[in-house]
PyMOL CGO cylinders between C-alpha atoms (Angstrom):
from pymol import cmd
from pymol.cgo import CYLINDER

trace = [
    CYLINDER, 17.43, 26.80, -83.73, 18.69, 23.36, -82.87, 0.3, 1, 1, 1, 1, 1, 1,
    CYLINDER, 18.69, 23.36, -82.87, 21.88, 24.85, -81.46, 0.3, 1, 1, 1, 1, 1, 1,
    CYLINDER, 21.88, 24.85, -81.46, 19.89, 27.25, -79.31, 0.3, 1, 1, 1, 1, 1, 1,
    CYLINDER, 19.89, 27.25, -79.31, 17.77, 24.39, -77.94, 0.3, 1, 1, 1, 1, 1, 1,
    CYLINDER, 17.77, 24.39, -77.94, 20.87, 22.35, -77.22, 0.3, 1, 1, 1, 1, 1, 1,
    CYLINDER, 20.87, 22.35, -77.22, 22.50, 25.21, -75.36, 0.3, 1, 1, 1, 1, 1, 1,
    CYLINDER, 22.50, 25.21, -75.36, 19.42, 25.97, -73.26, 0.3, 1, 1, 1, 1, 1, 1,
    CYLINDER, 19.42, 25.97, -73.26, 19.70, 24.53, -69.81, 0.3, 1, 1, 1, 1, 1, 1,
    CYLINDER, 19.70, 24.53, -69.81, 17.25, 23.93, -66.96, 0.3, 1, 1, 1, 1, 1, 1,
    CYLINDER, 17.25, 23.93, -66.96, 17.01, 26.70, -64.38, 0.3, 1, 1, 1, 1, 1, 1,
    CYLINDER, 17.01, 26.70, -64.38, 19.32, 26.04, -61.49, 0.3, 1, 1, 1, 1, 1, 1,
    CYLINDER, 19.32, 26.04, -61.49, 17.73, 24.76, -58.25, 0.3, 1, 1, 1, 1, 1, 1,
    CYLINDER, 17.73, 24.76, -58.25, 18.28, 27.55, -55.78, 0.3, 1, 1, 1, 1, 1, 1,
    CYLINDER, 18.28, 27.55, -55.78, 17.14, 25.46, -52.80, 0.3, 1, 1, 1, 1, 1, 1,
    CYLINDER, 17.14, 25.46, -52.80, 20.23, 24.53, -50.79, 0.3, 1, 1, 1, 1, 1, 1,
    CYLINDER, 20.23, 24.53, -50.79, 20.71, 20.80, -50.30, 0.3, 1, 1, 1, 1, 1, 1,
    CYLINDER, 20.71, 20.80, -50.30, 19.67, 19.43, -46.96, 0.3, 1, 1, 1, 1, 1, 1,
    CYLINDER, 19.67, 19.43, -46.96, 22.51, 18.58, -44.66, 0.3, 1, 1, 1, 1, 1, 1,
    CYLINDER, 22.51, 18.58, -44.66, 22.51, 15.00, -43.40, 0.3, 1, 1, 1, 1, 1, 1,
    CYLINDER, 22.51, 15.00, -43.40, 20.57, 14.79, -40.15, 0.3, 1, 1, 1, 1, 1, 1,
    CYLINDER, 20.57, 14.79, -40.15, 22.29, 13.92, -36.90, 0.3, 1, 1, 1, 1, 1, 1,
    CYLINDER, 22.29, 13.92, -36.90, 20.48, 10.94, -35.29, 0.3, 1, 1, 1, 1, 1, 1,
    CYLINDER, 20.48, 10.94, -35.29, 21.75, 11.89, -31.84, 0.3, 1, 1, 1, 1, 1, 1,
    CYLINDER, 21.75, 11.89, -31.84, 20.36, 15.43, -32.16, 0.3, 1, 1, 1, 1, 1, 1,
    CYLINDER, 20.36, 15.43, -32.16, 17.02, 14.10, -33.43, 0.3, 1, 1, 1, 1, 1, 1,
    CYLINDER, 17.02, 14.10, -33.43, 16.72, 11.75, -30.47, 0.3, 1, 1, 1, 1, 1, 1,
    CYLINDER, 16.72, 11.75, -30.47, 17.60, 14.55, -28.04, 0.3, 1, 1, 1, 1, 1, 1,
    CYLINDER, 17.60, 14.55, -28.04, 14.95, 16.83, -29.57, 0.3, 1, 1, 1, 1, 1, 1,
    CYLINDER, 14.95, 16.83, -29.57, 12.32, 14.13, -29.33, 0.3, 1, 1, 1, 1, 1, 1,
    CYLINDER, 12.32, 14.13, -29.33, 13.25, 13.42, -25.72, 0.3, 1, 1, 1, 1, 1, 1,
    CYLINDER, 13.25, 13.42, -25.72, 13.01, 17.12, -24.80, 0.3, 1, 1, 1, 1, 1, 1,
    CYLINDER, 13.01, 17.12, -24.80, 9.61, 17.33, -26.46, 0.3, 1, 1, 1, 1, 1, 1,
    CYLINDER, 9.61, 17.33, -26.46, 8.42, 14.20, -24.61, 0.3, 1, 1, 1, 1, 1, 1,
    CYLINDER, 8.42, 14.20, -24.61, 9.71, 15.47, -21.25, 0.3, 1, 1, 1, 1, 1, 1,
    CYLINDER, 9.71, 15.47, -21.25, 7.97, 18.79, -21.80, 0.3, 1, 1, 1, 1, 1, 1,
    CYLINDER, 7.97, 18.79, -21.80, 4.66, 17.08, -22.56, 0.3, 1, 1, 1, 1, 1, 1,
    CYLINDER, 4.66, 17.08, -22.56, 5.07, 14.73, -19.60, 0.3, 1, 1, 1, 1, 1, 1,
    CYLINDER, 5.07, 14.73, -19.60, 5.75, 17.63, -17.26, 0.3, 1, 1, 1, 1, 1, 1,
    CYLINDER, 5.75, 17.63, -17.26, 2.66, 19.42, -18.53, 0.3, 1, 1, 1, 1, 1, 1,
    CYLINDER, 2.66, 19.42, -18.53, 0.52, 16.31, -18.09, 0.3, 1, 1, 1, 1, 1, 1,
    CYLINDER, 0.52, 16.31, -18.09, 1.98, 15.77, -14.62, 0.3, 1, 1, 1, 1, 1, 1,
    CYLINDER, 1.98, 15.77, -14.62, 1.11, 19.31, -13.64, 0.3, 1, 1, 1, 1, 1, 1,
    CYLINDER, 1.11, 19.31, -13.64, -2.44, 18.82, -14.88, 0.3, 1, 1, 1, 1, 1, 1,
    CYLINDER, -2.44, 18.82, -14.88, -2.71, 15.51, -13.00, 0.3, 1, 1, 1, 1, 1, 1,
    CYLINDER, -2.71, 15.51, -13.00, -1.45, 17.18, -9.83, 0.3, 1, 1, 1, 1, 1, 1,
    CYLINDER, -1.45, 17.18, -9.83, -4.35, 19.64, -9.90, 0.3, 1, 1, 1, 1, 1, 1,
    CYLINDER, -4.35, 19.64, -9.90, -6.74, 17.23, -8.23, 0.3, 1, 1, 1, 1, 1, 1,
    CYLINDER, -6.74, 17.23, -8.23, -9.33, 18.67, -5.88, 0.3, 1, 1, 1, 1, 1, 1,
    CYLINDER, -9.33, 18.67, -5.88, -9.65, 17.43, -2.32, 0.3, 1, 1, 1, 1, 1, 1,
    CYLINDER, -9.65, 17.43, -2.32, -13.07, 16.04, -3.23, 0.3, 1, 1, 1, 1, 1, 1,
    CYLINDER, -13.07, 16.04, -3.23, -11.72, 14.01, -6.15, 0.3, 1, 1, 1, 1, 1, 1,
    CYLINDER, -11.72, 14.01, -6.15, -8.82, 12.77, -4.04, 0.3, 1, 1, 1, 1, 1, 1,
    CYLINDER, -8.82, 12.77, -4.04, -11.30, 11.47, -1.46, 0.3, 1, 1, 1, 1, 1, 1,
    CYLINDER, -11.30, 11.47, -1.46, -13.33, 9.87, -4.26, 0.3, 1, 1, 1, 1, 1, 1,
    CYLINDER, -13.33, 9.87, -4.26, -10.24, 8.01, -5.50, 0.3, 1, 1, 1, 1, 1, 1,
    CYLINDER, -10.24, 8.01, -5.50, -9.27, 6.78, -2.04, 0.3, 1, 1, 1, 1, 1, 1,
    CYLINDER, -9.27, 6.78, -2.04, -12.70, 5.33, -1.40, 0.3, 1, 1, 1, 1, 1, 1,
    CYLINDER, -12.70, 5.33, -1.40, -12.97, 3.99, -4.96, 0.3, 1, 1, 1, 1, 1, 1,
    CYLINDER, -12.97, 3.99, -4.96, -9.88, 1.77, -4.59, 0.3, 1, 1, 1, 1, 1, 1,
    CYLINDER, -9.88, 1.77, -4.59, -10.61, 0.71, -1.01, 0.3, 1, 1, 1, 1, 1, 1,
    CYLINDER, -10.61, 0.71, -1.01, -10.60, -3.08, -0.71, 0.3, 1, 1, 1, 1, 1, 1,
    CYLINDER, -10.60, -3.08, -0.71, -9.98, -3.62, -4.42, 0.3, 1, 1, 1, 1, 1, 1,
    CYLINDER, -9.98, -3.62, -4.42, -6.39, -3.99, -5.64, 0.3, 1, 1, 1, 1, 1, 1,
    CYLINDER, -6.39, -3.99, -5.64, -7.54, -3.92, -9.28, 0.3, 1, 1, 1, 1, 1, 1,
    CYLINDER, -7.54, -3.92, -9.28, -9.48, -0.65, -8.99, 0.3, 1, 1, 1, 1, 1, 1,
    CYLINDER, -9.48, -0.65, -8.99, -8.17, 2.37, -10.91, 0.3, 1, 1, 1, 1, 1, 1,
    CYLINDER, -8.17, 2.37, -10.91, -9.85, 5.02, -8.77, 0.3, 1, 1, 1, 1, 1, 1,
    CYLINDER, -9.85, 5.02, -8.77, -11.87, 6.36, -11.71, 0.3, 1, 1, 1, 1, 1, 1,
    CYLINDER, -11.87, 6.36, -11.71, -15.07, 4.50, -10.83, 0.3, 1, 1, 1, 1, 1, 1,
    CYLINDER, -15.07, 4.50, -10.83, -16.75, 3.61, -7.55, 0.3, 1, 1, 1, 1, 1, 1,
    CYLINDER, -16.75, 3.61, -7.55, -18.85, 0.57, -6.64, 0.3, 1, 1, 1, 1, 1, 1,
    CYLINDER, -18.85, 0.57, -6.64, -22.03, 0.82, -4.60, 0.3, 1, 1, 1, 1, 1, 1,
    CYLINDER, -22.03, 0.82, -4.60, -20.39, -0.79, -1.57, 0.3, 1, 1, 1, 1, 1, 1,
    CYLINDER, -20.39, -0.79, -1.57, -17.64, 1.83, -1.43, 0.3, 1, 1, 1, 1, 1, 1,
    CYLINDER, -17.64, 1.83, -1.43, -20.18, 4.59, -2.09, 0.3, 1, 1, 1, 1, 1, 1,
    CYLINDER, -20.18, 4.59, -2.09, -22.13, 3.50, 0.98, 0.3, 1, 1, 1, 1, 1, 1,
    CYLINDER, -22.13, 3.50, 0.98, -18.92, 3.34, 3.05, 0.3, 1, 1, 1, 1, 1, 1,
    CYLINDER, -18.92, 3.34, 3.05, -17.98, 6.87, 1.97, 0.3, 1, 1, 1, 1, 1, 1,
    CYLINDER, -17.98, 6.87, 1.97, -21.38, 8.20, 2.98, 0.3, 1, 1, 1, 1, 1, 1,
    CYLINDER, -21.38, 8.20, 2.98, -21.11, 6.42, 6.32, 0.3, 1, 1, 1, 1, 1, 1,
    CYLINDER, -21.11, 6.42, 6.32, -17.46, 7.29, 7.15, 0.3, 1, 1, 1, 1, 1, 1,
    CYLINDER, -17.46, 7.29, 7.15, -17.88, 10.94, 6.13, 0.3, 1, 1, 1, 1, 1, 1,
    CYLINDER, -17.88, 10.94, 6.13, -21.16, 11.31, 8.07, 0.3, 1, 1, 1, 1, 1, 1,
    CYLINDER, -21.16, 11.31, 8.07, -23.25, 12.06, 5.02, 0.3, 1, 1, 1, 1, 1, 1,
    CYLINDER, -23.25, 12.06, 5.02, -25.60, 9.52, 6.57, 0.3, 1, 1, 1, 1, 1, 1,
    CYLINDER, -25.60, 9.52, 6.57, -26.92, 11.11, 9.75, 0.3, 1, 1, 1, 1, 1, 1,
    CYLINDER, -26.92, 11.11, 9.75, -29.71, 8.61, 10.43, 0.3, 1, 1, 1, 1, 1, 1,
    CYLINDER, -29.71, 8.61, 10.43, -32.29, 11.37, 10.34, 0.3, 1, 1, 1, 1, 1, 1,
    CYLINDER, -32.29, 11.37, 10.34, -32.34, 13.31, 7.09, 0.3, 1, 1, 1, 1, 1, 1,
    CYLINDER, -32.34, 13.31, 7.09, -30.20, 10.84, 5.14, 0.3, 1, 1, 1, 1, 1, 1,
    CYLINDER, -30.20, 10.84, 5.14, -30.31, 7.08, 5.73, 0.3, 1, 1, 1, 1, 1, 1,
    CYLINDER, -30.31, 7.08, 5.73, -28.56, 4.12, 4.14, 0.3, 1, 1, 1, 1, 1, 1,
    CYLINDER, -28.56, 4.12, 4.14, -31.73, 3.55, 2.09, 0.3, 1, 1, 1, 1, 1, 1,
    CYLINDER, -31.73, 3.55, 2.09, -31.53, 7.09, 0.69, 0.3, 1, 1, 1, 1, 1, 1,
    CYLINDER, -31.53, 7.09, 0.69, -27.90, 6.50, -0.26, 0.3, 1, 1, 1, 1, 1, 1,
    CYLINDER, -27.90, 6.50, -0.26, -28.74, 3.27, -2.11, 0.3, 1, 1, 1, 1, 1, 1,
    CYLINDER, -28.74, 3.27, -2.11, -31.67, 4.87, -3.95, 0.3, 1, 1, 1, 1, 1, 1,
    CYLINDER, -31.67, 4.87, -3.95, -29.56, 7.79, -5.16, 0.3, 1, 1, 1, 1, 1, 1,
    CYLINDER, -29.56, 7.79, -5.16, -26.80, 5.46, -6.33, 0.3, 1, 1, 1, 1, 1, 1,
    CYLINDER, -26.80, 5.46, -6.33, -29.26, 3.36, -8.36, 0.3, 1, 1, 1, 1, 1, 1,
    CYLINDER, -29.26, 3.36, -8.36, -30.76, 6.52, -9.84, 0.3, 1, 1, 1, 1, 1, 1,
    CYLINDER, -30.76, 6.52, -9.84, -27.45, 8.09, -10.90, 0.3, 1, 1, 1, 1, 1, 1,
    CYLINDER, -27.45, 8.09, -10.90, -25.59, 5.08, -12.31, 0.3, 1, 1, 1, 1, 1, 1,
    CYLINDER, -25.59, 5.08, -12.31, -26.30, 3.69, -15.76, 0.3, 1, 1, 1, 1, 1, 1,
    CYLINDER, -26.30, 3.69, -15.76, -28.89, 0.95, -16.12, 0.3, 1, 1, 1, 1, 1, 1,
    CYLINDER, -28.89, 0.95, -16.12, -26.33, -1.71, -17.03, 0.3, 1, 1, 1, 1, 1, 1,
    CYLINDER, -26.33, -1.71, -17.03, -23.50, -0.26, -14.93, 0.3, 1, 1, 1, 1, 1, 1,
    CYLINDER, -23.50, -0.26, -14.93, -22.46, -1.21, -11.42, 0.3, 1, 1, 1, 1, 1, 1,
    CYLINDER, -22.46, -1.21, -11.42, -20.26, 1.83, -10.80, 0.3, 1, 1, 1, 1, 1, 1,
    CYLINDER, -20.26, 1.83, -10.80, -20.36, 5.62, -10.95, 0.3, 1, 1, 1, 1, 1, 1,
    CYLINDER, -20.36, 5.62, -10.95, -17.78, 8.05, -12.28, 0.3, 1, 1, 1, 1, 1, 1,
    CYLINDER, -17.78, 8.05, -12.28, -16.55, 11.15, -10.46, 0.3, 1, 1, 1, 1, 1, 1,
    CYLINDER, -16.55, 11.15, -10.46, -19.01, 13.34, -12.38, 0.3, 1, 1, 1, 1, 1, 1,
    CYLINDER, -19.01, 13.34, -12.38, -21.88, 11.02, -11.44, 0.3, 1, 1, 1, 1, 1, 1,
    CYLINDER, -21.88, 11.02, -11.44, -20.53, 11.03, -7.88, 0.3, 1, 1, 1, 1, 1, 1,
    CYLINDER, -20.53, 11.03, -7.88, -21.00, 14.80, -7.73, 0.3, 1, 1, 1, 1, 1, 1,
    CYLINDER, -21.00, 14.80, -7.73, -24.52, 14.44, -9.11, 0.3, 1, 1, 1, 1, 1, 1,
    CYLINDER, -24.52, 14.44, -9.11, -25.31, 11.92, -6.37, 0.3, 1, 1, 1, 1, 1, 1,
    CYLINDER, -25.31, 11.92, -6.37, -23.96, 14.28, -3.71, 0.3, 1, 1, 1, 1, 1, 1,
    CYLINDER, -23.96, 14.28, -3.71, -26.09, 17.08, -5.11, 0.3, 1, 1, 1, 1, 1, 1,
    CYLINDER, -26.09, 17.08, -5.11, -29.15, 14.87, -4.71, 0.3, 1, 1, 1, 1, 1, 1,
    CYLINDER, -29.15, 14.87, -4.71, -28.26, 13.99, -1.11, 0.3, 1, 1, 1, 1, 1, 1,
    CYLINDER, -28.26, 13.99, -1.11, -27.34, 17.56, -0.17, 0.3, 1, 1, 1, 1, 1, 1,
    CYLINDER, -27.34, 17.56, -0.17, -30.97, 18.61, -0.60, 0.3, 1, 1, 1, 1, 1, 1,
    CYLINDER, -30.97, 18.61, -0.60, -32.00, 16.11, 2.08, 0.3, 1, 1, 1, 1, 1, 1,
    CYLINDER, -32.00, 16.11, 2.08, -28.93, 16.47, 4.33, 0.3, 1, 1, 1, 1, 1, 1,
    CYLINDER, -28.93, 16.47, 4.33, -29.03, 20.28, 4.55, 0.3, 1, 1, 1, 1, 1, 1,
    CYLINDER, -29.03, 20.28, 4.55, -32.66, 21.22, 4.08, 0.3, 1, 1, 1, 1, 1, 1,
    CYLINDER, -32.66, 21.22, 4.08, -32.31, 24.63, 5.70, 0.3, 1, 1, 1, 1, 1, 1,
    CYLINDER, -32.31, 24.63, 5.70, -29.71, 25.85, 3.19, 0.3, 1, 1, 1, 1, 1, 1,
    CYLINDER, -29.71, 25.85, 3.19, -29.87, 26.94, -0.43, 0.3, 1, 1, 1, 1, 1, 1,
    CYLINDER, -29.87, 26.94, -0.43, -29.00, 24.38, -3.11, 0.3, 1, 1, 1, 1, 1, 1,
    CYLINDER, -29.00, 24.38, -3.11, -25.54, 25.86, -3.66, 0.3, 1, 1, 1, 1, 1, 1,
    CYLINDER, -25.54, 25.86, -3.66, -24.77, 26.11, 0.06, 0.3, 1, 1, 1, 1, 1, 1,
    CYLINDER, -24.77, 26.11, 0.06, -26.02, 22.56, 0.65, 0.3, 1, 1, 1, 1, 1, 1,
    CYLINDER, -26.02, 22.56, 0.65, -23.68, 21.20, -2.02, 0.3, 1, 1, 1, 1, 1, 1,
    CYLINDER, -23.68, 21.20, -2.02, -20.70, 23.05, -0.53, 0.3, 1, 1, 1, 1, 1, 1,
    CYLINDER, -20.70, 23.05, -0.53, -21.54, 21.76, 2.95, 0.3, 1, 1, 1, 1, 1, 1,
    CYLINDER, -21.54, 21.76, 2.95, -21.74, 18.15, 1.81, 0.3, 1, 1, 1, 1, 1, 1,
    CYLINDER, -21.74, 18.15, 1.81, -18.43, 18.59, -0.06, 0.3, 1, 1, 1, 1, 1, 1,
    CYLINDER, -18.43, 18.59, -0.06, -16.81, 19.75, 3.18, 0.3, 1, 1, 1, 1, 1, 1,
    CYLINDER, -16.81, 19.75, 3.18, -17.87, 16.51, 4.87, 0.3, 1, 1, 1, 1, 1, 1,
    CYLINDER, -17.87, 16.51, 4.87, -15.92, 14.50, 2.28, 0.3, 1, 1, 1, 1, 1, 1,
    CYLINDER, -15.92, 14.50, 2.28, -12.95, 16.62, 1.22, 0.3, 1, 1, 1, 1, 1, 1,
    CYLINDER, -12.95, 16.62, 1.22, -9.62, 15.25, 2.46, 0.3, 1, 1, 1, 1, 1, 1,
    CYLINDER, -9.62, 15.25, 2.46, -11.17, 12.15, 4.01, 0.3, 1, 1, 1, 1, 1, 1,
    CYLINDER, -11.17, 12.15, 4.01, -10.08, 8.52, 3.61, 0.3, 1, 1, 1, 1, 1, 1,
    CYLINDER, -10.08, 8.52, 3.61, -11.71, 5.17, 4.42, 0.3, 1, 1, 1, 1, 1, 1,
    CYLINDER, -11.71, 5.17, 4.42, -11.80, 4.28, 8.11, 0.3, 1, 1, 1, 1, 1, 1,
    CYLINDER, -11.80, 4.28, 8.11, -10.01, 0.99, 8.71, 0.3, 1, 1, 1, 1, 1, 1,
    CYLINDER, -10.01, 0.99, 8.71, -11.68, -1.24, 11.25, 0.3, 1, 1, 1, 1, 1, 1,
    CYLINDER, -11.68, -1.24, 11.25, -9.71, -2.10, 14.38, 0.3, 1, 1, 1, 1, 1, 1,
    CYLINDER, -9.71, -2.10, 14.38, -8.08, -5.44, 15.15, 0.3, 1, 1, 1, 1, 1, 1,
    CYLINDER, -8.08, -5.44, 15.15, -10.58, -8.15, 15.98, 0.3, 1, 1, 1, 1, 1, 1,
    CYLINDER, -10.58, -8.15, 15.98, -10.69, -8.78, 19.71, 0.3, 1, 1, 1, 1, 1, 1,
    CYLINDER, -10.69, -8.78, 19.71, -9.85, -12.24, 20.97, 0.3, 1, 1, 1, 1, 1, 1,
    CYLINDER, -9.85, -12.24, 20.97, -12.82, -14.20, 22.20, 0.3, 1, 1, 1, 1, 1, 1,
    CYLINDER, -12.82, -14.20, 22.20, -12.41, -15.32, 25.79, 0.3, 1, 1, 1, 1, 1, 1,
    CYLINDER, -12.41, -15.32, 25.79, -13.43, -18.88, 26.55, 0.3, 1, 1, 1, 1, 1, 1,
    CYLINDER, -13.43, -18.88, 26.55, -13.16, -21.15, 29.63, 0.3, 1, 1, 1, 1, 1, 1,
    CYLINDER, -13.16, -21.15, 29.63, -10.70, -23.41, 27.81, 0.3, 1, 1, 1, 1, 1, 1,
    CYLINDER, -10.70, -23.41, 27.81, -8.37, -20.54, 26.90, 0.3, 1, 1, 1, 1, 1, 1,
    CYLINDER, -8.37, -20.54, 26.90, -8.61, -19.08, 30.40, 0.3, 1, 1, 1, 1, 1, 1,
    CYLINDER, -8.61, -19.08, 30.40, -7.69, -22.42, 31.97, 0.3, 1, 1, 1, 1, 1, 1,
    CYLINDER, -7.69, -22.42, 31.97, -4.69, -22.89, 29.67, 0.3, 1, 1, 1, 1, 1, 1,
    CYLINDER, -4.69, -22.89, 29.67, -3.37, -19.39, 30.37, 0.3, 1, 1, 1, 1, 1, 1,
    CYLINDER, -3.37, -19.39, 30.37, -3.92, -19.43, 34.15, 0.3, 1, 1, 1, 1, 1, 1,
    CYLINDER, -3.92, -19.43, 34.15, -0.37, -19.68, 35.55, 0.3, 1, 1, 1, 1, 1, 1,
    CYLINDER, -0.37, -19.68, 35.55, -1.65, -20.55, 39.04, 0.3, 1, 1, 1, 1, 1, 1,
    CYLINDER, -1.65, -20.55, 39.04, -2.72, -23.95, 37.69, 0.3, 1, 1, 1, 1, 1, 1,
    CYLINDER, -2.72, -23.95, 37.69, 0.62, -24.76, 36.06, 0.3, 1, 1, 1, 1, 1, 1,
    CYLINDER, 0.62, -24.76, 36.06, 2.63, -27.67, 37.48, 0.3, 1, 1, 1, 1, 1, 1,
    CYLINDER, 2.63, -27.67, 37.48, 6.16, -29.04, 37.20, 0.3, 1, 1, 1, 1, 1, 1,
    CYLINDER, 6.16, -29.04, 37.20, 8.79, -27.06, 35.32, 0.3, 1, 1, 1, 1, 1, 1,
    CYLINDER, 8.79, -27.06, 35.32, 6.16, -24.75, 33.82, 0.3, 1, 1, 1, 1, 1, 1,
    CYLINDER, 6.16, -24.75, 33.82, 5.15, -23.56, 37.28, 0.3, 1, 1, 1, 1, 1, 1,
    CYLINDER, 5.15, -23.56, 37.28, 8.75, -22.55, 38.06, 0.3, 1, 1, 1, 1, 1, 1,
    CYLINDER, 8.75, -22.55, 38.06, 8.78, -20.10, 35.16, 0.3, 1, 1, 1, 1, 1, 1,
    CYLINDER, 8.78, -20.10, 35.16, 6.25, -17.76, 36.79, 0.3, 1, 1, 1, 1, 1, 1,
    CYLINDER, 6.25, -17.76, 36.79, 6.08, -15.98, 40.15, 0.3, 1, 1, 1, 1, 1, 1,
    CYLINDER, 6.08, -15.98, 40.15, 2.91, -16.04, 42.34, 0.3, 1, 1, 1, 1, 1, 1,
    CYLINDER, 2.91, -16.04, 42.34, 1.51, -12.97, 40.54, 0.3, 1, 1, 1, 1, 1, 1,
    CYLINDER, 1.51, -12.97, 40.54, 1.76, -14.71, 37.15, 0.3, 1, 1, 1, 1, 1, 1,
    CYLINDER, 1.76, -14.71, 37.15, 4.70, -12.66, 35.93, 0.3, 1, 1, 1, 1, 1, 1,
    CYLINDER, 4.70, -12.66, 35.93, 7.43, -14.56, 34.08, 0.3, 1, 1, 1, 1, 1, 1,
    CYLINDER, 7.43, -14.56, 34.08, 10.76, -14.97, 35.83, 0.3, 1, 1, 1, 1, 1, 1,
    CYLINDER, 10.76, -14.97, 35.83, 12.73, -14.78, 32.62, 0.3, 1, 1, 1, 1, 1, 1,
    CYLINDER, 12.73, -14.78, 32.62, 16.08, -16.54, 32.61, 0.3, 1, 1, 1, 1, 1, 1,
    CYLINDER, 16.08, -16.54, 32.61, 15.72, -17.51, 36.28, 0.3, 1, 1, 1, 1, 1, 1,
    CYLINDER, 15.72, -17.51, 36.28, 12.66, -19.55, 35.37, 0.3, 1, 1, 1, 1, 1, 1,
    CYLINDER, 12.66, -19.55, 35.37, 14.40, -21.42, 32.58, 0.3, 1, 1, 1, 1, 1, 1,
    CYLINDER, 14.40, -21.42, 32.58, 17.89, -22.14, 33.94, 0.3, 1, 1, 1, 1, 1, 1,
    CYLINDER, 17.89, -22.14, 33.94, 19.40, -23.31, 37.21, 0.3, 1, 1, 1, 1, 1, 1,
    CYLINDER, 19.40, -23.31, 37.21, 21.30, -20.31, 38.53, 0.3, 1, 1, 1, 1, 1, 1,
    CYLINDER, 21.30, -20.31, 38.53, 23.97, -20.70, 41.22, 0.3, 1, 1, 1, 1, 1, 1,
    CYLINDER, 23.97, -20.70, 41.22, 22.81, -19.42, 44.60, 0.3, 1, 1, 1, 1, 1, 1,
    CYLINDER, 22.81, -19.42, 44.60, 25.67, -17.40, 46.11, 0.3, 1, 1, 1, 1, 1, 1,
    CYLINDER, 25.67, -17.40, 46.11, 23.74, -16.25, 49.17, 0.3, 1, 1, 1, 1, 1, 1,
    CYLINDER, 23.74, -16.25, 49.17, 25.41, -18.85, 51.46, 0.3, 1, 1, 1, 1, 1, 1,
    CYLINDER, 25.41, -18.85, 51.46, 22.20, -20.71, 52.28, 0.3, 1, 1, 1, 1, 1, 1,
    CYLINDER, 22.20, -20.71, 52.28, 21.75, -24.37, 51.64, 0.3, 1, 1, 1, 1, 1, 1,
    CYLINDER, 21.75, -24.37, 51.64, 20.15, -25.07, 48.28, 0.3, 1, 1, 1, 1, 1, 1,
    CYLINDER, 20.15, -25.07, 48.28, 16.39, -25.44, 48.60, 0.3, 1, 1, 1, 1, 1, 1,
    CYLINDER, 16.39, -25.44, 48.60, 16.22, -23.76, 52.04, 0.3, 1, 1, 1, 1, 1, 1,
    CYLINDER, 16.22, -23.76, 52.04, 12.80, -22.07, 52.24, 0.3, 1, 1, 1, 1, 1, 1,
    CYLINDER, 12.80, -22.07, 52.24, 13.49, -19.59, 55.05, 0.3, 1, 1, 1, 1, 1, 1,
    CYLINDER, 13.49, -19.59, 55.05, 16.39, -17.67, 53.55, 0.3, 1, 1, 1, 1, 1, 1,
    CYLINDER, 16.39, -17.67, 53.55, 16.66, -14.09, 54.86, 0.3, 1, 1, 1, 1, 1, 1,
    CYLINDER, 16.66, -14.09, 54.86, 14.53, -14.65, 57.96, 0.3, 1, 1, 1, 1, 1, 1,
    CYLINDER, 14.53, -14.65, 57.96, 17.41, -14.92, 60.52, 0.3, 1, 1, 1, 1, 1, 1,
    CYLINDER, 17.41, -14.92, 60.52, 17.78, -11.21, 61.19, 0.3, 1, 1, 1, 1, 1, 1,
    CYLINDER, 17.78, -11.21, 61.19, 14.04, -10.85, 61.55, 0.3, 1, 1, 1, 1, 1, 1,
    CYLINDER, 14.04, -10.85, 61.55, 13.86, -13.69, 64.10, 0.3, 1, 1, 1, 1, 1, 1,
    CYLINDER, 13.86, -13.69, 64.10, 16.83, -12.38, 66.11, 0.3, 1, 1, 1, 1, 1, 1,
    CYLINDER, 16.83, -12.38, 66.11, 15.42, -8.87, 66.28, 0.3, 1, 1, 1, 1, 1, 1,
    CYLINDER, 15.42, -8.87, 66.28, 12.03, -10.23, 67.24, 0.3, 1, 1, 1, 1, 1, 1,
    CYLINDER, 12.03, -10.23, 67.24, 13.46, -12.20, 70.17, 0.3, 1, 1, 1, 1, 1, 1,
    CYLINDER, 13.46, -12.20, 70.17, 15.16, -9.16, 71.67, 0.3, 1, 1, 1, 1, 1, 1,
]
cmd.load_cgo(trace, "trace")
């Protein structure tokens, strides 16, 4: 019996041994998996509606730290004004402020895109009273889709008597006067440098070019 026990052996492991992994192949597989996920996420991110794109543009307006995911009350009011949601009749700036305060959280100062759509739904009932709720929402969306903040024009210079006097070339004297013609237009190089007069007249002669006119007039 002892001999039989000694001769008995453990069943052979039929599972083939794992081959040593190739680090380069592992890294390549991980990179392909990451690229595939990134491409999928990029495709999902690219599917942004025209309404959400407008929301993001207004949300980051004037704030370099904004992410575009939330909108402050100031930018909300600008959006309603620039996109003509405010018509001064059915919807006023007061209506816009009231809706914003109603939709946002009690302790929050911003609204999300979903809250933004809720706010628009509230305003659409006032802005388009003659349409059904669904049609009113679509109409107010059309006012905003694809829009961007309107940038104010360059501030106009304020005219003052002092500035006018300093820029009036007719009152210039000395070398400054020589740089402009009677109409106030600059002479360019001729007003800055002494150019040689090759006309044949004596330098400084004030009646150059009048000879032919005088001779013809005397005939």
